[in-house]
TORPA-4810 file (N, C-alpha, C, O; in nm, 3 decimals):
<nodes>
NODE_1_7.951_-7.543_20.058_7.892_-7.616_19.947_7.989_-7.613_19.829_8.051_-7.511_19.800_M
NODE_2_8.001_-7.726_19.763_8.087_-7.740_19.647_8.001_-7.782_19.528_7.917_-7.872_19.540_N
NODE_3_8.023_-7.719_19.413_7.956_-7.760_19.290_8.061_-7.824_19.202_8.168_-7.768_19.178_I
NODE_4_8.028_-7.944_19.152_8.122_-8.018_19.067_8.045_-8.099_18.963_7.923_-8.114_18.972_R
NODE_5_8.118_-8.149_18.865_8.056_-8.234_18.761_7.994_-8.357_18.825_8.049_-8.414_18.919_R
NODE_6_7.880_-8.398_18.774_7.814_-8.521_18.817_7.892_-8.640_18.761_7.938_-8.636_18.647_M
NODE_7_7.905_-8.744_18.841_7.971_-8.867_18.797_7.874_-8.984_18.815_7.769_-8.971_18.879_T
NODE_8_7.911_-9.097_18.758_7.830_-9.219_18.773_7.815_-9.255_18.920_7.711_-9.305_18.962_V
NODE_9_7.919_-9.231_18.999_7.913_-9.262_19.141_7.808_-9.179_19.217_7.768_-9.217_19.326_D
NODE_10_7.765_-9.070_19.160_7.666_-8.982_19.223_7.522_-9.026_19.196_7.430_-8.976_19.261_D
NODE_11_7.502_-9.116_19.102_7.367_-9.142_19.051_7.268_-9.189_19.156_7.151_-9.151_19.150_L
NODE_12_7.311_-9.268_19.253_7.216_-9.315_19.354_7.156_-9.196_19.431_7.035_-9.191_19.453_Q
NODE_13_7.241_-9.102_19.471_7.191_-8.985_19.545_7.112_-8.892_19.453_7.010_-8.836_19.495_Q
NODE_14_7.156_-8.875_19.330_7.086_-8.789_19.234_6.947_-8.844_19.207_6.850_-8.768_19.205_V
NODE_15_6.937_-8.974_19.187_6.807_-9.036_19.159_6.714_-9.022_19.280_6.594_-9.002_19.263_I
NODE_16_6.768_-9.032_19.400_6.686_-9.014_19.520_6.630_-8.872_19.527_6.514_-8.853_19.563_A
NODE_17_6.711_-8.772_19.492_6.664_-8.633_19.489_6.556_-8.617_19.382_6.454_-8.553_19.406_I
NODE_18_6.580_-8.675_19.266_6.484_-8.665_19.157_6.350_-8.727_19.195_6.245_-8.669_19.169_D
NODE_19_6.352_-8.844_19.257_6.229_-8.912_19.298_6.154_-8.834_19.406_6.031_-8.832_19.408_K
NODE_20_6.231_-8.769_19.495_6.168_-8.691_19.601_6.113_-8.558_19.550_6.033_-8.493_19.618_A
NODE_21_6.156_-8.517_19.432_6.122_-8.385_19.380_6.014_-8.384_19.273_5.943_-8.285_19.258_S
NODE_22_6.002_-8.492_19.197_5.916_-8.489_19.079_5.822_-8.610_19.074_5.858_-8.720_19.116_F
NODE_23_5.703_-8.587_19.021_5.608_-8.697_19.005_5.642_-8.784_18.884_5.593_-8.896_18.871_S
NODE_24_5.727_-8.732_18.795_5.777_-8.809_18.680_5.930_-8.811_18.682_5.994_-8.747_18.598_L
NODE_25_5.989_-8.883_18.777_6.136_-8.882_18.784_6.199_-8.952_18.664_6.140_-9.040_18.602_P
NODE_26_6.321_-8.910_18.635_6.395_-8.973_18.526_6.438_-9.114_18.569_6.468_-9.136_18.686_W
NODE_27_6.441_-9.208_18.477_6.497_-9.340_18.509_6.649_-9.330_18.524_6.712_-9.238_18.471_P
NODE_28_6.704_-9.424_18.594_6.849_-9.426_18.618_6.926_-9.422_18.486_7.029_-9.356_18.477_E
NODE_29_6.878_-9.493_18.384_6.950_-9.498_18.256_6.960_-9.361_18.191_7.056_-9.333_18.119_R
NODE_30_6.862_-9.274_18.216_6.867_-9.139_18.159_6.979_-9.057_18.222_7.054_-8.990_18.152_S
NODE_31_6.988_-9.061_18.354_7.098_-8.990_18.420_7.233_-9.048_18.378_7.329_-8.974_18.354_F
NODE_32_7.241_-9.180_18.369_7.366_-9.244_18.327_7.406_-9.198_18.187_7.523_-9.170_18.162_R
NODE_33_7.308_-9.190_18.096_7.336_-9.143_17.960_7.388_-8.999_17.963_7.482_-8.966_17.891_F
NODE_34_7.327_-8.915_18.044_7.371_-8.775_18.052_7.516_-8.764_18.098_7.590_-8.678_18.051_E
NODE_35_7.555_-8.850_18.191_7.690_-8.843_18.247_7.793_-8.911_18.158_7.908_-8.866_18.152_V
NODE_36_7.754_-9.016_18.089_7.854_-9.096_18.017_7.855_-9.078_17.866_7.960_-9.091_17.804_T
NODE_37_7.739_-9.048_17.804_7.732_-9.056_17.658_7.681_-8.932_17.585_7.711_-8.915_17.467_D
NODE_38_7.607_-8.847_17.651_7.546_-8.734_17.581_7.646_-8.618_17.572_7.675_-8.553_17.671_N
NODE_39_7.697_-8.595_17.453_7.797_-8.489_17.435_7.740_-8.350_17.458_7.815_-8.258_17.489_E
NODE_40_7.610_-8.332_17.443_7.547_-8.202_17.467_7.523_-8.176_17.616_7.498_-8.063_17.656_A
NODE_41_7.531_-8.281_17.696_7.495_-8.272_17.837_7.604_-8.206_17.921_7.723_-8.228_17.902_S
NODE_42_7.556_-8.125_18.015_7.639_-8.066_18.119_7.565_-8.095_18.249_7.454_-8.045_18.269_R
NODE_43_7.623_-8.175_18.336_7.555_-8.216_18.459_7.644_-8.188_18.579_7.762_-8.222_18.581_A
NODE_44_7.585_-8.125_18.681_7.658_-8.090_18.801_7.577_-8.129_18.924_7.455_-8.144_18.919_W
NODE_45_7.649_-8.144_19.035_7.586_-8.166_19.165_7.638_-8.061_19.263_7.749_-8.011_19.250_V
NODE_46_7.554_-8.030_19.361_7.595_-7.948_19.475_7.614_-8.045_19.591_7.527_-8.127_19.620_A
NODE_47_7.728_-8.034_19.656_7.765_-8.129_19.760_7.801_-8.055_19.888_7.870_-7.953_19.886_E
NODE_48_7.752_-8.109_20.000_7.787_-8.055_20.132_7.828_-8.171_20.220_7.749_-8.264_20.242_M
NODE_49_7.950_-8.167_20.270_8.000_-8.271_20.360_7.979_-8.412_20.305_7.940_-8.503_20.378_D
NODE_50_8.006_-8.429_20.175_7.996_-8.560_20.112_7.856_-8.602_20.071_7.838_-8.710_20.015_G
NODE_51_7.757_-8.519_20.099_7.619_-8.549_20.064_7.576_-8.461_19.947_7.596_-8.339_19.951_T
NODE_52_7.518_-8.521_19.846_7.467_-8.443_19.733_7.334_-8.383_19.775_7.242_-8.454_19.815_I
NODE_53_7.326_-8.250_19.766_7.207_-8.178_19.811_7.129_-8.116_19.695_7.018_-8.067_19.714_V
NODE_54_7.187_-8.119_19.575_7.118_-8.064_19.460_7.184_-8.110_19.332_7.298_-8.156_19.333_G
NODE_55_7.111_-8.097_19.222_7.166_-8.139_19.092_7.102_-8.058_18.981_6.991_-8.005_18.994_M
NODE_56_7.175_-8.049_18.870_7.123_-7.986_18.750_7.179_-8.059_18.629_7.296_-8.098_18.626_I
NODE_57_7.094_-8.078_18.530_7.136_-8.130_18.399_7.090_-8.028_18.296_6.973_-7.988_18.292_V
NODE_58_7.184_-7.986_18.213_7.154_-7.891_18.106_7.219_-7.941_17.978_7.314_-8.018_17.980_A
NODE_59_7.164_-7.895_17.867_7.219_-7.934_17.737_7.266_-7.810_17.664_7.194_-7.709_17.658_W
NODE_60_7.385_-7.816_17.609_7.434_-7.708_17.524_7.400_-7.744_17.381_7.461_-7.832_17.321_L
NODE_61_7.300_-7.674_17.326_7.250_-7.699_17.191_7.283_-7.576_17.106_7.211_-7.477_17.108_L
NODE_62_7.391_-7.585_17.032_7.445_-7.477_16.951_7.477_-7.360_17.045_7.580_-7.362_17.112_V
NODE_63_7.390_-7.256_17.050_7.418_-7.141_17.137_7.312_-7.126_17.247_7.293_-7.018_17.302_D
NODE_64_7.245_-7.237_17.278_7.137_-7.235_17.375_7.166_-7.331_17.491_7.203_-7.447_17.470_E
NODE_65_7.149_-7.281_17.613_7.158_-7.364_17.733_7.016_-7.407_17.768_6.936_-7.326_17.815_A
NODE_66_6.986_-7.534_17.747_6.853_-7.587_17.778_6.860_-7.656_17.915_6.931_-7.755_17.931_H
NODE_67_6.787_-7.602_18.012_6.786_-7.663_18.144_6.691_-7.782_18.140_6.570_-7.765_18.127_I
NODE_68_6.747_-7.901_18.150_6.668_-8.024_18.139_6.602_-8.061_18.272_6.486_-8.101_18.275_A
NODE_69_6.677_-8.049_18.380_6.623_-8.076_18.513_6.710_-8.009_18.617_6.831_-7.992_18.598_T
NODE_70_6.648_-7.971_18.726_6.718_-7.911_18.839_6.636_-7.942_18.964_6.514_-7.929_18.963_I
NODE_71_6.703_-7.981_19.070_6.630_-8.012_19.194_6.723_-8.003_19.314_6.845_-8.020_19.303_A
NODE_72_6.663_-7.975_19.427_6.732_-7.972_19.556_6.668_-8.076_19.646_6.546_-8.093_19.646_T
NODE_73_6.750_-8.145_19.724_6.698_-8.241_19.821_6.599_-8.170_19.914_6.627_-8.058_19.958_H
NODE_74_6.484_-8.230_19.943_6.383_-8.164_20.027_6.436_-8.110_20.160_6.388_-8.008_20.208_P
NODE_75_6.534_-8.177_20.220_6.587_-8.132_20.349_6.673_-8.006_20.337_6.708_-7.945_20.438_D
NODE_76_6.708_-7.967_20.215_6.799_-7.855_20.195_6.738_-7.743_20.111_6.810_-7.655_20.063_F
NODE_77_6.608_-7.745_20.093_6.543_-7.641_20.013_6.540_-7.508_20.086_6.555_-7.501_20.208_R
NODE_78_6.519_-7.402_20.008_6.511_-7.264_20.059_6.643_-7.214_20.117_6.645_-7.130_20.206_R
NODE_79_6.753_-7.268_20.064_6.886_-7.223_20.105_6.965_-7.166_19.987_7.083_-7.136_20.000_Q
NODE_80_6.900_-7.151_19.874_6.965_-7.093_19.758_7.047_-7.190_19.675_7.121_-7.149_19.585_G
NODE_81_7.035_-7.319_19.702_7.115_-7.419_19.631_7.078_-7.425_19.484_7.167_-7.425_19.398_I
NODE_82_6.950_-7.430_19.452_6.909_-7.435_19.312_6.952_-7.309_19.237_6.995_-7.316_19.122_A
NODE_83_6.941_-7.194_19.302_6.986_-7.069_19.240_7.134_-7.074_19.209_7.177_-7.033_19.101_S
NODE_84_7.213_-7.124_19.302_7.357_-7.133_19.281_7.391_-7.230_19.168_7.478_-7.203_19.086_K
NODE_85_7.321_-7.343_19.165_7.342_-7.439_19.057_7.307_-7.378_18.922_7.380_-7.395_18.824_L
NODE_86_7.195_-7.309_18.916_7.150_-7.249_18.791_7.250_-7.146_18.741_7.290_-7.148_18.624_L
NODE_87_7.291_-7.056_18.828_7.387_-6.953_18.789_7.519_-7.016_18.746_7.577_-6.976_18.644_V
NODE_88_7.565_-7.113_18.822_7.691_-7.181_18.789_7.683_-7.242_18.649_7.771_-7.221_18.566_Y
NODE_89_7.576_-7.317_18.624_7.559_-7.383_18.494_7.553_-7.281_18.381_7.617_-7.299_18.277_A
NODE_90_7.476_-7.176_18.400_7.462_-7.076_18.295_7.593_-7.004_18.268_7.625_-6.975_18.152_L
NODE_91_7.669_-6.975_18.372_7.797_-6.908_18.352_7.896_-6.998_18.278_7.966_-6.952_18.188_Q
NODE_92_7.902_-7.125_18.315_7.991_-7.218_18.247_7.950_-7.232_18.101_8.034_-7.227_18.011_I
NODE_93_7.821_-7.248_18.077_7.774_-7.268_17.941_7.788_-7.141_17.857_7.809_-7.149_17.736_M
NODE_94_7.777_-7.026_17.918_7.803_-6.901_17.846_7.948_-6.901_17.799_7.977_-6.859_17.687_Q
NODE_95_8.037_-6.948_17.884_8.178_-6.958_17.847_8.201_-7.055_17.733_8.303_-7.048_17.664_G
NODE_96_8.107_-7.147_17.713_8.117_-7.244_17.603_8.039_-7.201_17.479_8.029_-7.276_17.382_E
NODE_97_7.984_-7.079_17.483_7.917_-7.027_17.364_7.767_-7.008_17.373_7.707_-6.959_17.278_G
NODE_98_7.704_-7.044_17.485_7.560_-7.023_17.499_7.531_-6.874_17.513_7.599_-6.802_17.586_A
NODE_99_7.428_-6.828_17.442_7.387_-6.688_17.453_7.246_-6.674_17.509_7.209_-6.567_17.556_V
NODE_100_7.167_-6.782_17.503_7.032_-6.782_17.558_7.011_-6.909_17.639_7.092_-7.002_17.635_T
NODE_101_6.902_-6.912_17.714_6.867_-7.032_17.789_6.716_-7.050_17.786_6.640_-6.953_17.786_S
NODE_102_6.674_-7.176_17.782_6.531_-7.210_17.786_6.508_-7.325_17.883_6.600_-7.400_17.917_V
NODE_103_6.384_-7.337_17.927_6.345_-7.446_18.014_6.194_-7.460_18.011_6.123_-7.369_17.969_L
NODE_104_6.146_-7.575_18.056_6.004_-7.597_18.077_5.982_-7.614_18.226_6.064_-7.674_18.296_E
NODE_105_5.871_-7.561_18.274_5.837_-7.574_18.415_5.686_-7.596_18.425_5.608_-7.540_18.348_V
NODE_106_5.648_-7.679_18.521_5.505_-7.705_18.540_5.431_-7.574_18.569_5.480_-7.487_18.641_R
NODE_107_5.312_-7.564_18.512_5.227_-7.448_18.535_5.202_-7.428_18.685_5.192_-7.314_18.730_E
NODE_108_5.192_-7.536_18.761_5.162_-7.527_18.905_5.286_-7.501_18.991_5.272_-7.475_19.110_S
NODE_109_5.405_-7.506_18.933_5.527_-7.489_19.013_5.564_-7.341_19.020_5.660_-7.296_18.957_N
NODE_110_5.487_-7.269_19.098_5.503_-7.124_19.109_5.637_-7.088_19.173_5.700_-6.990_19.133_V
NODE_111_5.682_-7.165_19.271_5.809_-7.135_19.338_5.925_-7.138_19.238_6.011_-7.050_19.239_A
NODE_112_5.927_-7.240_19.152_6.034_-7.248_19.052_6.023_-7.134_18.953_6.125_-7.075_18.915_A
NODE_113_5.902_-7.102_18.910_5.884_-6.990_18.817_5.937_-6.860_18.877_6.000_-6.781_18.807_Q
NODE_114_5.911_-6.839_19.004_5.960_-6.718_19.071_6.112_-6.714_19.073_6.173_-6.609_19.050_Q
NODE_115_6.175_-6.829_19.100_6.321_-6.834_19.100_6.374_-6.799_18.960_6.467_-6.720_18.947_M
NODE_116_6.316_-6.859_18.857_6.364_-6.833_18.722_6.346_-6.686_18.684_6.433_-6.627_18.621_Y
NODE_117_6.234_-6.627_18.722_6.211_-6.485_18.692_6.315_-6.396_18.760_6.354_-6.293_18.706_R
NODE_118_6.359_-6.438_18.877_6.460_-6.361_18.950_6.588_-6.344_18.866_6.660_-6.247_18.882_K
NODE_119_6.613_-6.439_18.778_6.732_-6.434_18.694_6.704_-6.381_18.554_6.792_-6.380_18.469_F
NODE_120_6.582_-6.337_18.531_6.549_-6.276_18.403_6.475_-6.365_18.304_6.446_-6.322_18.193_G
NODE_121_6.445_-6.488_18.342_6.365_-6.574_18.255_6.224_-6.516_18.244_6.168_-6.465_18.341_F
NODE_122_6.168_-6.523_18.124_6.032_-6.477_18.100_5.954_-6.586_18.029_6.009_-6.665_17.953_E
NODE_123_5.823_-6.589_18.055_5.738_-6.686_17.985_5.739_-6.655_17.836_5.716_-6.542_17.795_E
NODE_124_5.767_-6.758_17.757_5.776_-6.738_17.612_5.685_-6.832_17.534_5.681_-6.828_17.411_S
NODE_125_5.611_-6.915_17.605_5.519_-7.005_17.538_5.467_-7.111_17.633_5.497_-7.110_17.752_G
NODE_126_5.390_-7.202_17.578_5.334_-7.314_17.655_5.344_-7.441_17.574_5.338_-7.439_17.451_R
NODE_127_5.358_-7.548_17.644_5.352_-7.680_17.582_5.230_-7.750_17.644_5.237_-7.802_17.756_R
NODE_128_5.118_-7.749_17.571_4.994_-7.807_17.625_5.010_-7.956_17.659_5.069_-8.033_17.585_P
NODE_129_4.954_-7.991_17.775_4.952_-8.131_17.821_5.091_-8.196_17.816_5.102_-8.314_17.782_R
NODE_130_5.192_-8.123_17.848_5.331_-8.168_17.840_5.362_-8.281_17.940_5.435_-8.375_17.908_Y
NODE_131_5.307_-8.270_18.059_5.337_-8.367_18.164_5.239_-8.483_18.159_5.118_-8.464_18.176_Y
NODE_132_5.291_-8.601_18.136_5.208_-8.719_18.110_5.134_-8.771_18.233_5.035_-8.842_18.218_K
NODE_133_5.181_-8.737_18.354_5.115_-8.791_18.472_4.978_-8.728_18.496_4.887_-8.795_18.546_D
NODE_134_4.962_-8.600_18.461_4.834_-8.535_18.486_4.788_-8.443_18.372_4.686_-8.376_18.385_N
NODE_135_4.862_-8.441_18.262_4.823_-8.359_18.148_4.844_-8.210_18.167_4.793_-8.129_18.090_G
NODE_136_4.920_-8.175_18.271_4.945_-8.034_18.300_5.030_-7.970_18.190_5.118_-8.033_18.132_E
NODE_137_5.002_-7.842_18.164_5.083_-7.766_18.069_5.220_-7.736_18.127_5.237_-7.724_18.249_D
NODE_138_5.318_-7.725_18.037_5.449_-7.672_18.075_5.455_-7.528_18.027_5.411_-7.495_17.917_A
NODE_139_5.509_-7.444_18.110_5.538_-7.307_18.069_5.680_-7.306_18.017_5.773_-7.349_18.085_I
NODE_140_5.697_-7.257_17.896_5.829_-7.242_17.837_5.882_-7.107_17.881_5.816_-7.004_17.862_L
NODE_141_6.000_-7.106_17.941_6.061_-6.982_17.987_6.195_-6.963_17.918_6.269_-7.059_17.897_M
NODE_142_6.226_-6.839_17.883_6.346_-6.807_17.808_6.421_-6.692_17.874_6.361_-6.595_17.921_T
NODE_143_6.551_-6.706_17.877_6.641_-6.598_17.916_6.716_-6.561_17.790_6.802_-6.635_17.744_L
NODE_144_6.682_-6.445_17.735_6.734_-6.408_17.603_6.883_-6.382_17.599_6.949_-6.413_17.499_D
NODE_145_6.939_-6.325_17.705_7.081_-6.289_17.701_7.149_-6.333_17.829_7.126_-6.276_17.936_K
NODE_146_7.233_-6.434_17.819_7.306_-6.480_17.936_7.402_-6.374_17.987_7.431_-6.369_18.107_L
NODE_147_7.450_-6.289_17.898_7.543_-6.185_17.942_7.478_-6.089_18.040_7.548_-6.018_18.112_E
NODE_148_7.346_-6.085_18.043_7.276_-5.998_18.135_7.254_-6.059_18.272_7.192_-5.996_18.358_G
NODE_149_7.302_-6.180_18.294_7.284_-6.246_18.423_7.347_-6.159_18.532_7.467_-6.130_18.528_L
NODE_150_7.268_-6.119_18.628_7.308_-6.020_18.727_7.407_-6.071_18.832_7.492_-5.996_18.879_K
NODE_151_7.396_-6.195_18.868_7.478_-6.246_18.979_7.607_-6.303_18.922_7.606_-6.402_18.849_I
NODE_152_7.718_-6.239_18.956_7.847_-6.278_18.898_7.918_-6.385_18.978_7.975_-6.477_18.919_N
NODE_153_7.917_-6.376_19.108_7.994_-6.474_19.186_7.911_-6.528_19.300_7.947_-6.514_19.417_S
NODE_154_7.800_-6.591_19.265_7.713_-6.654_19.363_7.782_-6.775_19.422_7.763_-6.807_19.540_V
NODE_155_7.862_-6.844_19.340_7.925_-6.967_19.384_8.067_-6.938_19.430_8.145_-6.875_19.359_V
NODE_156_8.100_-6.983_19.549_8.235_-6.962_19.603_8.328_-7.070_19.556_8.446_-7.069_19.591_E
</nodes>
């Protein structure tokens, strides 16, 4: 598996992963903006044999790494791809000055919450009725110190 910067050429596969993963997928223009115009954006894909199997978009906001979206293609889940993407992104962004990280996750997405907790994220708040499709709350999770990230070389 190779992790590299997301490009415009990746968008078709990235959008397919997003649609297969979320009930409120991002429109194509949003991913395009992240790759071409958003200076705060850091976007990567995980690729295996020319196929994109996972993606992450994060924003570097002053000293905070905000995880905007992360997903793995359904055929490749439970192989540690999202974990590797998350660690990779956090390590790169730490090198760019990030000291903390935050994200929102659906209250019902227990599997994702468990993954985030594995890396030290803790529930730090709620955003009531955050998700427009069903009014579900988002759990705000925070990793206070990126320097405490336990996994140093998850990505080869």
